[in-house]
C-alpha positions as CSV (number, residue, x, y, z in Angstrom):
1,M,-0.2,0.0,0.1
2,I,2.6,2.3,0.8
3,T,4.7,1.8,-2.3
4,M,1.3,2.3,-4.1
5,I,0.8,5.8,-2.3
6,L,4.6,7.1,-3.3
7,A,4.5,5.5,-7.0
8,A,0.9,7.4,-7.5
9,G,2.9,10.6,-8.3
10,T,5.3,9.1,-10.5
11,A,3.3,6.6,-12.7
12,A,3.6,8.1,-15.6
13,D,8.1,7.7,-14.9
14,T,7.1,4.2,-13.8
15,S,5.5,3.7,-17.3
16,A,8.5,5.2,-18.9
17,A,10.6,3.2,-17.2
18,A,9.1,0.2,-18.0
19,A,10.1,1.6,-21.7
20,G,14.0,1.9,-20.7
21,S,13.7,5.5,-21.2
22,N,13.4,7.0,-17.5
23,P,15.0,4.4,-14.7
24,Y,13.3,6.5,-11.8
25,G,11.2,5.2,-9.0
26,L,10.9,4.1,-5.8
27,I,12.3,0.5,-6.2
28,P,15.2,1.8,-8.1
29,M,15.8,4.3,-5.4
30,L,16.1,1.7,-2.9
31,Q,17.9,-0.6,-4.9
32,Q,20.8,2.0,-5.8
33,G,20.7,3.5,-2.2
34,G,22.1,0.8,-0.5
35,I,21.6,-0.3,2.8
36,I,21.0,3.2,4.0
37,S,18.1,3.9,2.1
38,V,16.5,0.4,2.4
39,T,16.8,0.6,6.7
40,V,15.2,4.3,6.5
41,F,12.0,3.0,4.1
42,T,11.8,0.1,6.4
43,I,11.7,2.1,9.9
44,L,9.2,4.7,8.2
45,V,7.0,1.7,6.7
46,L,7.1,-0.2,10.5
47,M,6.4,3.3,12.2
48,L,3.4,4.1,10.3
49,V,1.9,0.3,10.5
50,V,2.4,0.4,14.2
51,S,1.0,4.0,14.7
52,L,-2.1,2.8,12.5
53,Y,-2.3,-0.3,14.8
54,I,-2.3,1.9,18.1
55,M,-4.8,4.3,16.6
56,F,-7.5,1.9,15.9
57,T,-6.8,-0.4,18.9
58,K,-6.9,2.7,21.5
59,L,-10.1,3.7,19.4
60,F,-11.7,0.6,19.9
61,E,-10.6,0.5,23.8
62,Q,-11.9,4.1,24.2
63,Q,-15.1,3.3,22.4
64,K,-15.9,0.3,24.7
65,V,-15.5,2.6,27.9
66,R,-17.6,5.3,26.3
67,S,-20.2,2.6,25.9
68,E,-20.1,1.0,29.3
69,A,-20.6,4.5,30.6
70,K,-23.7,4.6,28.5
71,R,-25.0,1.6,30.0
72,V,-24.4,2.9,33.6
73,R,-26.8,5.7,32.8
74,A,-29.4,3.8,30.9
75,A,-29.0,0.5,32.1
76,G,-30.6,1.5,35.8
77,F,-27.1,0.9,37.5
78,W,-28.1,3.2,40.9
79,Q,-31.5,2.2,40.7
80,A,-30.6,-1.5,41.6
81,A,-31.0,-2.8,44.9
82,N,-27.2,-2.5,45.8
83,I,-24.3,-2.0,44.0
84,R,-23.3,-5.3,43.6
85,E,-26.7,-5.9,41.7
86,G,-25.6,-2.6,39.4
87,A,-22.4,-4.0,39.1
88,A,-23.5,-7.3,37.6
89,K,-25.3,-5.3,34.3
90,L,-21.7,-3.9,33.7
91,D,-19.5,-5.7,31.2
92,K,-17.1,-7.8,33.6
93,N,-14.1,-6.7,32.0
94,G,-14.9,-3.1,31.8
95,A,-13.5,-0.1,33.4
96,Y,-16.8,1.1,35.5
97,R,-17.1,-2.6,36.3
98,Q,-13.3,-2.5,37.7
99,L,-13.6,0.6,39.6
100,V,-16.7,-1.0,41.6
101,D,-15.2,-4.1,41.6
102,D,-12.1,-2.4,43.5
103,G,-14.4,-0.2,45.7
104,L,-15.8,-3.3,47.1
105,A,-12.7,-5.1,47.6
106,A,-11.1,-2.2,49.2
107,Q,-14.7,-1.6,51.8
108,D,-14.0,-5.7,52.5
109,Q,-10.4,-5.2,53.5
110,F,-10.9,-2.1,55.5
111,S,-11.9,-4.4,58.5
112,K,-8.9,-6.1,58.2
113,L,-6.5,-3.2,58.8
114,T,-4.6,-3.1,62.4
115,D,-3.4,0.5,62.1
116,P,-6.3,3.3,62.6
117,V,-7.1,4.8,59.2
118,E,-10.0,6.7,58.3
119,A,-12.6,4.5,56.0
120,H,-13.0,7.3,54.0
121,D,-9.5,8.0,53.1
122,W,-8.9,4.0,52.4
123,L,-11.5,3.8,50.1
124,H,-10.7,7.2,48.3
125,G,-7.0,6.2,48.2
126,S,-8.2,2.3,46.7
127,L,-10.7,4.1,43.9
128,A,-8.1,6.6,43.0
129,R,-5.6,3.9,42.2
130,S,-7.8,2.0,40.6
131,E,-8.8,5.1,38.4
132,A,-5.3,5.7,37.5
133,T,-4.8,2.3,36.5
134,I,-7.4,2.6,33.6
135,N,-6.4,5.7,32.6
136,S,-2.9,4.7,32.4
137,D,-4.3,1.7,30.4
138,L,-6.0,4.1,28.0
139,N,-2.8,6.4,27.4
140,S,-0.7,3.5,26.7
141,G,0.8,3.5,23.5
142,L,0.2,7.1,22.8
143,A,3.9,7.9,23.5
144,F,5.0,6.2,20.6
145,L,2.5,7.9,18.2
146,A,4.0,11.1,19.7
147,T,7.6,9.8,18.9
148,V,6.7,8.8,15.2
149,G,5.0,12.3,15.1
150,A,8.3,14.2,16.4
151,T,11.1,11.8,14.5
152,A,9.4,10.4,11.4
153,P,10.3,13.7,9.5
154,F,13.8,13.8,10.5
155,I,13.9,10.2,9.8
156,G,12.8,10.5,6.0
157,L,14.7,13.8,5.9
158,F,18.1,12.0,6.5
159,G,17.0,9.5,3.8
160,T,16.8,12.1,1.4
161,V,19.8,13.5,2.4
162,I,22.1,10.0,1.8
163,G,20.1,9.9,-1.8
164,I,21.3,13.5,-2.6
165,Y,24.5,12.6,-1.5
166,R,24.9,9.6,-3.6
167,A,23.1,10.6,-6.5
168,L,25.7,13.6,-6.7
169,I,28.8,11.3,-6.2
170,R,27.6,9.4,-9.1
171,I,27.1,12.4,-11.2
172,G,30.5,13.9,-10.5
173,A,32.0,10.6,-11.1
174,S,30.4,10.2,-14.5
175,G,31.4,14.0,-15.3
176,Q,27.7,14.8,-16.8
177,A,25.9,17.7,-14.7
178,S,23.2,18.1,-17.0
179,I,19.9,18.9,-15.7
180,D,18.3,15.5,-17.4
181,K,21.4,13.7,-14.7
182,V,20.7,15.8,-11.9
183,A,16.9,16.4,-11.7
184,G,16.2,12.6,-11.6
185,P,18.1,11.3,-8.8
186,V,17.5,14.4,-6.6
187,G,13.8,13.9,-7.2
188,E,14.1,10.5,-6.5
189,A,15.9,11.1,-3.1
190,L,12.6,13.1,-2.1
191,I,10.6,10.3,-1.8
192,M,12.2,10.0,1.7
193,T,10.9,12.9,2.9
194,A,7.5,12.2,1.4
195,L,7.3,9.0,3.2
196,G,8.4,10.6,6.5
197,L,5.5,13.1,6.3
198,V,2.9,10.1,5.3
199,T,4.1,8.7,8.4
200,A,4.4,11.9,10.9
201,V,1.0,13.5,9.8
202,P,-1.4,10.4,11.0
203,A,0.5,9.9,14.2
204,V,0.3,13.7,15.5
205,L,-3.4,13.7,14.3
206,A,-3.8,10.7,16.1
207,Y,-2.3,11.6,19.2
208,N,-4.3,14.9,19.7
209,W,-7.5,13.2,19.3
210,L,-7.0,10.1,21.1
211,Q,-5.4,12.8,24.0
212,R,-8.7,14.6,23.9
213,R,-11.0,11.6,24.0
214,N,-9.1,10.4,27.2
215,K,-9.1,13.3,28.9
216,A,-13.4,13.3,28.5
217,I,-13.2,9.6,29.7
218,A,-11.0,10.5,32.7
219,E,-13.3,13.2,33.9
220,D,-16.6,10.7,33.6
221,L,-14.5,7.9,35.5
222,S,-13.6,10.5,38.0
223,A,-17.2,11.7,38.5
224,F,-18.3,7.6,38.9
225,S,-15.7,7.3,41.5
226,N,-17.1,10.0,43.4
227,D,-20.5,8.6,43.3
228,V,-19.2,4.8,44.1
229,L,-17.2,6.4,47.1
230,G,-20.2,8.5,48.5
231,Y,-22.7,5.2,48.5
232,L,-19.5,2.8,49.9
233,A,-19.0,5.7,52.8
234,S,-22.6,5.7,53.4
235,N,-23.6,2.2,53.2
236,G,-25.8,3.1,50.2
237,A,-27.7,5.9,51.9
238,V,-25.9,8.4,49.4
239,R,-26.5,7.7,45.7
240,P,-26.9,9.6,42.6
241,E,-30.7,10.4,42.0
242,V,-31.7,9.5,38.5
243,K,-35.0,10.7,37.4
244,T,-36.7,9.5,34.2
245,V,-37.9,12.0,31.8
246,K,-41.5,11.7,31.0
247,A,-42.4,11.8,27.1
248,A,-44.1,15.3,26.6
249,P,-47.5,15.6,24.6
250,V,-47.6,16.0,21.0
251,G,-46.9,19.5,20.4
252,A,-45.9,20.7,24.0
253,K,-42.8,22.4,24.4
254,P,-39.9,20.3,25.7
255,A,-39.4,20.8,29.4
256,T,-36.5,22.6,30.6
257,A,-33.8,20.9,33.1
258,T,-34.3,22.5,36.5
259,A,-31.3,23.6,38.0
260,G,-28.8,21.0,39.6
261,Q,-29.9,18.5,36.8
262,T,-27.8,17.7,33.8
263,G,-29.2,14.9,31.4
264,G,-31.4,13.9,33.6
265,V,-29.2,13.3,36.6
266,Q,-29.8,15.4,39.4
267,T,-26.1,16.0,41.1
268,R,-25.8,16.4,44.8
269,K,-25.4,19.3,46.7
């Protein structure tokens, strides 16, 4: 696929090369560039492939967490008789289920502590640690995208410099400095710079986009963690009050949310 993208701009030259009149293109460049050109090309292709893999993998993980957040709001999690029954409605390997399970485990472990510790501090620390673990898993791999975005253009530029250097050496050795002898090899060497940009731009865009989505997910997890903490610290007495919005009659104006309500969930005061 990469070869097709890079060779798209030189399709006419490739056709001419097949006829023997213009032997320039990606494959001749790699054949004549030596081990350095092949190594640079391989590194850039691997960077691009791994970046795309990380981007789609993280997108799938994020979508899974966001879907679970919708189920927490829509599946009656807080309407369950207790938090254990509510957790049974969530995905067993999901992020929100992990928060609930870690909170319940911390509550069970509190009675086994020998040193005097406030129950609120113990539960808060356990939930914060669980939340940090989830956020760390979501952010894993993004550092590679940032590294690719910062280094790929320079790696491609290095390949271009080496390609131009080899082309000029060959031109100097042959003693022919006409435009047809210079433009072809130099233009051919610029393919590496183009490949570096093709690799870097998607990595940078994916990094910024995924970071923004992770920030929104972290805020939702933090809010849910606070709700779980309030529930556990009060033995179920404190929980978010969820009100179902009744369907308005036909032709009636939609009802406005009262103060302290957001999306049908009343915030605690």
